[in-house]
N, C-alpha and C positions, 0 to 999 in steps of 0.2 A: 492455290495457296495465296493468301493476301500478302501485301508488301511487308507486313509485320510478322508473318508466320515463322520465318527462319530464326528470328532472334527474340521471340516472346520470352523465352527463358531468361534472357539477360536484360530485359527491358527495365525492370525495377532497379537493377544494379546501375545501369547506365544513367538513370535519372533519380538516383537516391538523394541528390543534393537539391532537388526541386521541393519548394516549400508548399506542399499540397494543403496543409491546414490553413496557412494564411490566404492562399488563393481561394480556397473554398469559402472562407469567411467573406472575402471581397465579393465573390459571385453572389453569396447569400444576401449581402447588402444591396446589390443591384436588383435582385429579385424582389426583396421587401420594399423597394421603392414603388413597386407596382402592385404587389400582393402582400398586405400587411402580415398575414399569418399563413404562409404556404406550408403544405404538408406532404405534397407529392411531387415527384420529379422524374422525368425521363432524361437519361443521360445518353446521348448519341456519341459513339466512339469512346466507349468507357475504358478500353484497354484492359489493364490488369486490375481495375477497380480501386485505384489509389484515391481518386476524387470521390468515387461512390461511397466509400466507407467514411470519408470525412463529412460528406453531406448528411449521412445518417446521424452523426454526432451533433448536427445542427438541427435535428428534428424532422428530417425528410424520410419518407419511405421512397426508396429509389429503385427504378428498374434501369439496369444498364444494358446497352446493346452495342455489339461490336461486330464488324465484318469478319474478323479473325477468330476462327474457332480456337486456335492456339491461345489467344489472348483471354478468351472466355474461360478456357480451362484453367489458366493461371489465376484468374479472378476468383473462381469458385473454390480454390484451395484455401482461401481465408474466409470462412463463413462469418456472416455478420447479420444480426437482426435488423429487419427492415430493408433488406437488399434482395433483389432477384436479378438474374442475368439471362440474356438469350443472344443467340447469334443472328444477325440480320444486317441488311444493307440499308443505310439511312436514306437512300434514294427511292426505295420502294416499300419501306416498312409500314405496316398498318396493324397495330395491336388492338384496335377496337376499344381503346381506353383513352381517357383525357387526363391531363395533369396540370397542376398549378404552375409548374415551370418545365421548360425544355432547355437543355444546355448541350452544347457541343464545344468542348474545350481542348486545349493544347493543339490548336490549329487544325482541328478536324475539318473545318469548312474549307481550309486551303487545299485539302486533298481532293476537292471537287474541282477539277481543272477546266471543265467546259461549262458554257452557259447552261446547257441542258442539265448537266449534273447538279449545278448550283440550284436551279429552279426546282428540280425534283426533291433535292434535300430540304430545301426550305418549305416545299409543299408538305413534306413529312412533319416538319416542325409545326406548321399551322394546323394540321389535321390532329395533332396530339395535345394541343393547348385547350384548356378550359377557356370560357369567356372571361376575359380579364387576366388570363395567364400571361406569364413573361417568358421571353426567349432571351438567352444569353449566348452569344456566339463569338469566339475569338478567332483571329486570322492574321495573316501577314499583311502589313500595311504598305501599300504600294509606294507612296512618296519616300519612305524610309528605306525600302529595298533598293530603289533606284539611286537614292543619295549615298547610302553607305556601300552598296554593292556586296553580294554574297562573297564570302572569303573561305579559304581553306581552314578547316578546324580539326584539331586533334584532341582525343580525350582517352585517358587511361583510368580504369577503375578495377578494383579487385575486392574479393571477399575471402572467406576461409578456404574456398575450393577452386575458384577460377580467377584469371586475370584477363581483362578485356582491353584491347587497344584498338581504337577506331579512328579512322581519318574520313572526313567529309569533303568531297570535292564537288563544288557547285558549278553548274553551267546555267547562265542567265539567258533566257529567251524573251527579250523584252518586246518582241513583236506579238506574243500571245500572253504576256503577263505570267509567265511560268519560270520557275527555277527547278532544274533537275539536280537533286542533291544525291550524288553518287557516294554511297557508303562502302568502305572496305574495312572489315573488322577481323581481328585475330583473337581467338578465344583459347586460352591455355588452361588445361586441367593441371592443377598444382600437384596432385598425387601421381598421375601417370606421366606428366610432361607432354602429353598430346596437345597439338595445336590444330585447331580447325579455323579455316578461312571462310568468311562470309562476304558476299558482295550483293548489294541491293541498290536500286534507284528509287528515291522517293520524289515523285514529281509534285511540286507545290505551287499553287496559284496565289498571287498577291492581289489585293483589292484596293480600289480607291473609294473615297467617300460617297460620290454620286452613285456609283454602281452598286455598292452594298446596300444603300438606302433603297434603290430601285428594286432590287432582288427581294428584299424583305417585304416591301409594299406589294409587289406582285403576288406574293404568297398570302395576301390578305391580312397581313400583320402590320399594325401601326408602328412606324419607326419612332424611337424615342431618343437615342443618343449614340454617339461613338466616343469612346474614351481611349487614351493610351492605357494599355494593360496595367492594372493595379493602381490606377489613379482616377481622379474625378475630372480630369482635364482633357481637352481635345488632343488627339495625336498629332505628332509633328514628324519631320524628317529624322528625328532621333528615336522614334517610337516603332520599332520593328514589329512589335506585337500590339494589336489594338483589339477592342472588344465592342461589338454592337449589341444594343439592347432594343427589343421590340415588345409590343403587347397586343394580344388579340382583343379586339373590342367589338 
């Protein structure tokens, strides 16, 4: 089972405050900087399809891929024209198709924690881009992680049927540029009062400018820019999330 398998049911509830429409429009703007009229997209690490459906509203036919079968099952529960989904590993995926854009969002790249994983994932990106196609990849930005330091976080969310309380306990491994985010969640069924406990560790890699540029170029993709997420400016020690843009030429 993937790291997301146990709580795929609760995923959208945990992130219901995330502004997927605005973020999709931002990514669309980055893509159109290199492809004036994009129409096809491969989304790696699509999760439950929240970004996927937003991109169809912007005119894309999108194929979403996720390692978690549970996430794909959730994504398929909301049918949408112009969308298809499949289960697969971004390090080895080969669909035999090419797209105007390939995206990996919500820190999917940071789940690739070894150099070999990163190289294989970016090889997949390059293999699925049309000539001139654009890649958009967001990730944890190293200078901000080391400046701010990961901290304990607590989140409570609920809907008509469940209440979720989750604590994140991070452990920084600065010798290998990785943070282990240890999640402990309690899910209460309102009708029955039953409480389930969930524990998972999400190992996240953070990247620096020079290495992300090198990895992209090693995949045969021309590096274009790194921005602080949702901006058009370079990231800083205040920018935990950053986004890299490349183009196949």
